[in-house]
N, C-alpha and C positions, 0 to 999 in steps of 0.2 A: 280333706279331700285338696288335689293339687290345684292352686289357681291357674287359668289359663294364661294370668300375666306372667307366671314364671317360666314360660316358652318365647323362642322369639319372636313368633307371629303373635301372640297375645302383648309382647311389649311393643312392637311396632304399629298394633290397633291402638295402643294405649296413648302413645304419642302422636297419632294424627296420621299415620301414612294412609294414604287413598287405596282402596281395595284392589284397584288397576295397578298400582305400583307395588302393593305387597304379592298381588300374584307374580308379576316379572319377576320380583326378587326370589320369589320362592321357586319359580322355574328355572332362573339362570343360577342359582346356586345347586339345582338337583342338576343341571346340565353340566356345571361344572365339576360335579361329583362324579357323574357319569363318564366325563373325559377323562378324569383320573382314572377310573376305573379299569376304561378301555385301555388306556397308555399301560398300565401296570399290568394288565392281563396280557397284553402284548408282549411284553419284555419275560413276563413268567412264562409265556407258550412259547417262546423262542428258547429260553432256557431249558424248558421242559422236552422239548424237541432235541435240543444239543444232547442232552443226558439219554432221552430214548436211544437217539441215533448210537449213544456209546454203548447202551445195554445191547441193543441188537448185534453191533459189532463183536461185542464179548460174546454173544451166542454163536461167534463162529459164522457167520453168514458164507454159503457156499460159492467158492470161488468157481466163475465160469471158465472153460478152456476153449479155444476156438484152431481150428487147423487155418493155418495162413501160408502163402509165400512170402518168403523174408529175402531180401537181398543183403547182400556183404557190405559190411560197414568196416572202414578202415579206422585203425586205431594205432596211438602211441601208446605203448605197454611196457610193463616192468613184470618179469616174469618170476612166479615163485613156486616151489614145490611145496606143498602145505599137507599137513598131516590133517586128519578128519577132524571137524570140528574147531579148526584152529583160524580159519579165515577171517574172523574177527580181529584177532590180533596181528594179521598179515598184512591186511589191505592198507593200512594207513600210511607206513613207511615207504612200500612201494610206491603207492599212487601220489605221494608228497614228490618223488623223484620227477614222475610224469607231468605233475603240473610245473614243478621250476625249470624241465626242459621246455614245456609249450610257452609260458612267459618269455623264453629267449627267442622265438620264433613268433613273432607277430602275427603271419599269415597262415598258420598252420590250424588254427581254429575259429569256427564263428560261433556257433550253439551247439555243438556236440556235448553229449551227457557221458558222466562216468558210465563205463561199460565193464563187467567184470567177466572174463571169458574163459570157462573151465573144460578143460581136457579129461574127461571122464577115465579113471584108469581100468585096465581090463581085468585086474584082479580085485575082490573085495576086501577091503579093510586097508589098500595100500594107499600111499600120499597121493594128492590130486596136483596136477600142473594147472597153474590160474593165471592168467594174464591180467593185470589189474591196470585199467586202461581207460583213455579218454577218446572219444570219437573225434578226428580230425580230417581234414579235407584232402589230405594227398597223402602218398609213401614219403620216405624221407631216409637219410642215410643214419644209421644207428649211431647214439650219441651215448657211449658209457652204456649202461642197463637199459636205456630207453631204445626200443626198437620198434619198426612198422610191423603189424600182423591187420589181420582181418577176420572177422565173422565169417562163417561159409553163408551161402544162398541155398535156397532149397525149400522144401516142404517142411513145416515147423508145427509144435503144439505149442499155443500161445497162452498164458494168462495174467492179466494184471492184479498185482497185490495193492490192495489199500490198506495203508496202518503201518505202524512202527515196524522197524527192519526186524524185531526180533520175534517176529510171526511170520515171517517171508517162508518159512519151512512150509507153511499152509499152501503156498501156491506150487511150489514143489511137488509138494505130495498129491495134490490135485492133478497135474501133469501126469504123473507116475499112474496114477488110478485111470484116467483117460486113456493112457497107451494101452494098458492092460486089457480095459474092457474093449477098446477100438482094434485090440491084435496089432499094434502099430509098436516099432523097436527105437529107441534112440540110435541115431547115428555117431553118438561117444562125445557130443559138445553140447553145452548149454551157456546160457550166458543172461545176464541180469541188467537191465537199462535204468539206470536210475533218474526218476524225475526230477524236477527241482524241488529244492526242499521248502517246507510250508511250516508255519508257524504250530501249527496242530500237526504231532506226529500221525493222527489218525485219518489227515487228507494227503497225505502224502502215496505217491503212485511210482509201484517198480514194476517194469515188466519182464518176464520171465520167459525165456524161451527156449525150448528143446528143438534142435534139429532133429529131423526123422529120418530113416533108412527108405 
C-alpha cells in the first residue's frame, strides 16, 4: 500500500507544516495551475477561432451585393488592352509607371488607393481595355503613358471581397448573379478598389463596383 508520505502533502505534514499553512499552499498551487490552464485555454481558443474562421471562409461565405450611388474618382492611369485571363500579368508593369509618375508630383496624391478600371468589350471573348491606376486629387497633363481619367458616377452594384486576390472572381460572380436576379444591366464599366495590404491575405479587402444602366 502506498504511504501518505510519498505524496507532497504527506511530506509537508511529516516535516511539521502547520495545517493552515498546508491548506494555503495546496490552494495557491491549485490556483496557479488553474491560471496556467486558463491562459493556455485562451491562447488555444484564439488559435482555434482563427482556424475556424479560415474554414468558414474556405466554405465560400456568400458575398453581399448592395445597390449604391457612387461618385466619380479621378485616376492617374496607364491603359492596356488585355486578353481575357491576362490581367494578372499585365497590371504590374503598368502600375509601376503610374507610381513612378506620382512620386514626381508630391501634391498629386494623398491617400488614394490603387484602382483598376475595366471597359467591358461589346463582343464576348475579345480583349478588354484596362486602366491600371491610382486615385489622385486632380487632373494633370499626360506624361508619357500616364494620363488622367476617372470612374463614372451613378447607380452601381457594389460588393466587398475579403480574402486573397485569387478568389476575387467570387465577388464578380455575385454581382452578375445579383444583376440577373434584379433585372439590371451593366453600363459597360466596372472597377476594383484595392484596400490597404494586410499581413494575413484573408483580411485584405477589395471593393468591386459595377456601374449600372
